[in-house]
C-alpha positions in Angstrom: 91.3 4.7 -177.0 94.0 5.5 -174.5 97.1 3.3 -174.2 98.5 4.1 -170.7 101.6 3.1 -168.8 102.0 4.5 -165.2 100.0 7.6 -165.9 98.0 7.7 -162.7 98.8 11.4 -162.2 97.6 12.5 -165.6 94.9 10.1 -166.7 92.1 11.7 -164.6 92.5 15.1 -166.3 92.6 13.4 -169.7 89.3 11.6 -169.0 87.6 14.7 -167.7 88.6 16.6 -170.8 87.3 13.9 -173.1 84.0 13.9 -171.2 83.7 17.6 -171.9 84.8 17.6 -175.5 83.3 14.3 -176.6 80.4 13.5 -174.3 78.8 11.0 -176.7 82.0 9.0 -177.3 82.8 5.7 -175.7 86.3 5.7 -174.0 88.5 2.7 -173.4 91.8 2.8 -171.4 94.3 0.0 -172.2 96.4 -0.3 -169.1 99.7 -1.5 -170.5 101.0 -3.3 -167.4 101.2 -0.3 -165.1 102.7 -0.6 -161.7 100.8 2.4 -160.3 97.1 3.1 -160.0 96.4 4.1 -163.7 93.7 1.5 -164.2 92.0 2.1 -160.9 91.9 5.9 -161.5 90.1 5.3 -164.8 87.7 2.8 -163.3 86.9 5.3 -160.5 85.4 7.5 -163.2 83.4 4.7 -164.7 85.7 4.2 -167.7 86.2 0.6 -168.9 89.8 -0.6 -168.7 91.5 -3.4 -170.5 94.4 -4.6 -168.3 97.4 -6.2 -170.0 99.2 -8.6 -167.7 102.6 -7.0 -168.5 104.0 -4.2 -170.5 103.7 -4.8 -174.3 104.5 -1.2 -175.5 102.2 1.2 -177.2 101.8 -1.1 -180.3 100.7 -4.1 -178.3 98.3 -2.0 -176.3 96.8 -0.5 -179.5 96.4 -3.8 -181.1 94.4 -5.0 -178.1 92.3 -1.9 -178.4 91.7 -2.2 -182.1 90.6 -5.8 -181.6 88.1 -4.6 -179.0 86.9 -2.0 -181.5 86.5 -4.5 -184.3 84.7 -7.0 -182.0 82.2 -4.3 -180.9 81.9 -2.9 -184.5 83.0 0.6 -183.9 83.3 2.7 -187.0 85.9 5.2 -185.7 88.7 4.9 -183.2 90.7 7.9 -182.0 94.0 7.3 -180.2 94.7 9.8 -177.4 97.8 9.7 -175.2 97.4 9.4 -171.5 99.9 12.1 -170.6 97.6 15.1 -171.5 99.5 16.3 -174.5 96.7 15.7 -177.0 94.0 18.4 -177.0 90.6 16.6 -177.2 89.0 19.7 -178.8 90.6 18.5 -182.1 89.0 15.1 -182.1 85.9 16.2 -184.1 88.2 17.5 -186.8 90.0 14.2 -187.0 86.8 12.2 -187.1 85.3 14.5 -189.8 88.2 13.9 -192.0 87.5 10.2 -192.0 84.8 11.0 -194.5 87.5 11.1 -197.2 90.3 9.0 -195.5 90.8 5.8 -193.7 93.5 7.1 -191.3 93.9 10.7 -190.1 97.0 12.0 -188.3 96.9 14.9 -185.9 100.0 16.7 -187.2 102.1 18.8 -184.8 104.2 20.4 -187.5 101.6 21.5 -189.9 101.3 25.2 -189.0 99.2 25.1 -185.9 100.7 25.7 -182.4 104.3 26.0 -181.5 105.3 22.4 -180.7 108.9 21.8 -181.5 110.6 18.5 -182.6 113.7 19.7 -180.8 117.1 19.9 -182.5 119.7 17.5 -183.9 119.1 13.8 -184.7 115.5 13.7 -183.5 114.5 16.5 -185.7 116.4 15.2 -188.7 114.8 11.8 -188.3 111.3 13.2 -188.2 111.9 15.3 -191.3 113.4 12.4 -193.3 110.7 10.0 -192.1 108.0 12.5 -193.2 109.6 12.8 -196.6 109.8 9.1 -197.2 106.3 8.3 -195.9 104.8 11.2 -197.8 106.1 9.8 -201.0 104.8 6.3 -200.1 101.3 7.6 -199.1 101.0 10.0 -202.1 100.2 13.0 -199.8 102.1 15.5 -197.7 102.7 14.2 -194.2 104.6 16.3 -191.7 104.3 14.3 -188.5 104.6 10.6 -189.1 105.4 9.8 -185.4 102.3 11.5 -184.0 100.2 9.2 -181.7 97.1 11.4 -182.1 95.2 9.6 -184.8 91.7 8.6 -186.0 91.0 5.4 -187.8 88.0 4.5 -189.8 86.5 1.0 -190.5 89.1 -0.1 -193.0 92.0 0.9 -190.9 90.5 -0.6 -187.8 90.2 -4.0 -189.5 93.8 -3.8 -190.8 95.2 -2.8 -187.4 93.3 -5.3 -185.4 95.2 -8.0 -187.3 98.5 -6.3 -188.2 99.3 -3.5 -185.7 103.0 -3.7 -185.0 104.4 -3.9 -181.4 108.0 -3.1 -182.1 109.7 0.2 -181.2 108.3 3.0 -183.5 106.2 0.3 -185.1 103.1 1.9 -183.6 103.8 5.0 -185.7 106.1 4.4 -188.6 105.4 0.8 -189.5 101.7 1.2 -188.9 101.6 3.9 -191.6 103.4 1.6 -194.0 101.0 -1.2 -193.3 98.0 1.1 -193.7 99.2 2.4 -197.1 100.1 -1.1 -198.3 96.6 -2.2 -197.4 95.1 0.4 -199.6 94.2 2.9 -196.8 94.0 6.6 -197.6 96.0 8.6 -195.2 95.5 12.3 -194.4 96.6 14.8 -191.8 94.9 17.6 -189.8 97.0 20.3 -188.2 96.8 20.3 -184.3 98.5 22.1 -181.5 100.2 19.9 -178.9 100.6 20.6 -175.2 103.4 19.8 -172.7 102.9 16.7 -170.6 100.3 17.2 -167.8 102.4 15.2 -165.4 105.5 13.0 -165.2 108.6 13.3 -167.4 109.4 12.6 -171.0 111.6 9.6 -171.7 113.8 11.6 -174.1 117.3 12.6 -173.3 120.2 13.9 -175.4 121.6 10.3 -175.7 118.2 8.8 -176.5 117.6 11.5 -179.1 120.8 10.6 -180.8 119.8 6.9 -180.8 116.4 7.9 -182.2 117.8 8.6 -185.6 119.2 5.2 -186.1 116.2 3.4 -184.6 113.8 5.4 -186.7 115.4 4.3 -189.9 115.9 0.8 -188.9 112.1 0.7 -188.1 111.3 2.2 -191.5 113.6 -0.2 -193.3 112.1 -3.2 -191.7 108.6 -2.0 -192.4 109.4 -1.5 -196.1 111.1 -4.9 -196.6 109.0 -7.0 -194.2 106.8 -9.6 -196.0 103.3 -10.0 -194.7 99.9 -10.8 -196.2 97.6 -7.7 -196.1 94.0 -8.0 -195.4 91.6 -6.7 -198.0 88.7 -5.2 -196.0 85.8 -3.9 -197.9 85.3 -0.2 -197.6 82.0 0.6 -195.9 79.5 2.6 -197.9 
């Protein structure tokens, strides 16, 4: 599942790589209100596209995708970014780990590759988020904001109903929701690449704001009241 916003220049390469690495997998692009030809580029390769009428953010796009997966009874969903940073060759490892977990994170800071979280507030935020969420999940998590993830049947059902759309909710709050729903979370070390095209939205100012926003998101996730689903684990 690929949530995509204005990634016309990168999406074709991502889809070609997925076809090579995972030829038997179904691929779905969720076009999150793009103003360029992202959706058309995917459709030109025969890939189905869910077109959202306006930009909902990654969380909103992923919820739409999880509802599609639940409706069609998929047993595993892998989230892949549309900018080419995620290496599709790691997908089999993530899916294999679903044998003992409900949600598997492709972790950038777990000893594989040289991806850097940068310096200053952004790096501090990632480290502190990892410490808090590791304690909550009962396992060591080094990269709680990674968007490279695999979800099994239990997590798919939970996320189809509860996947958050707020800023950082698609990463931080979704982990809290998964754990509170009884999902087992694990991580697999992965190497991450630079963007294939376009520019990152990060800047020194935004990196500084990231620290505050990250902990506001975590705080809201921890205190928010909601009724978790109780999906039965498939045998």
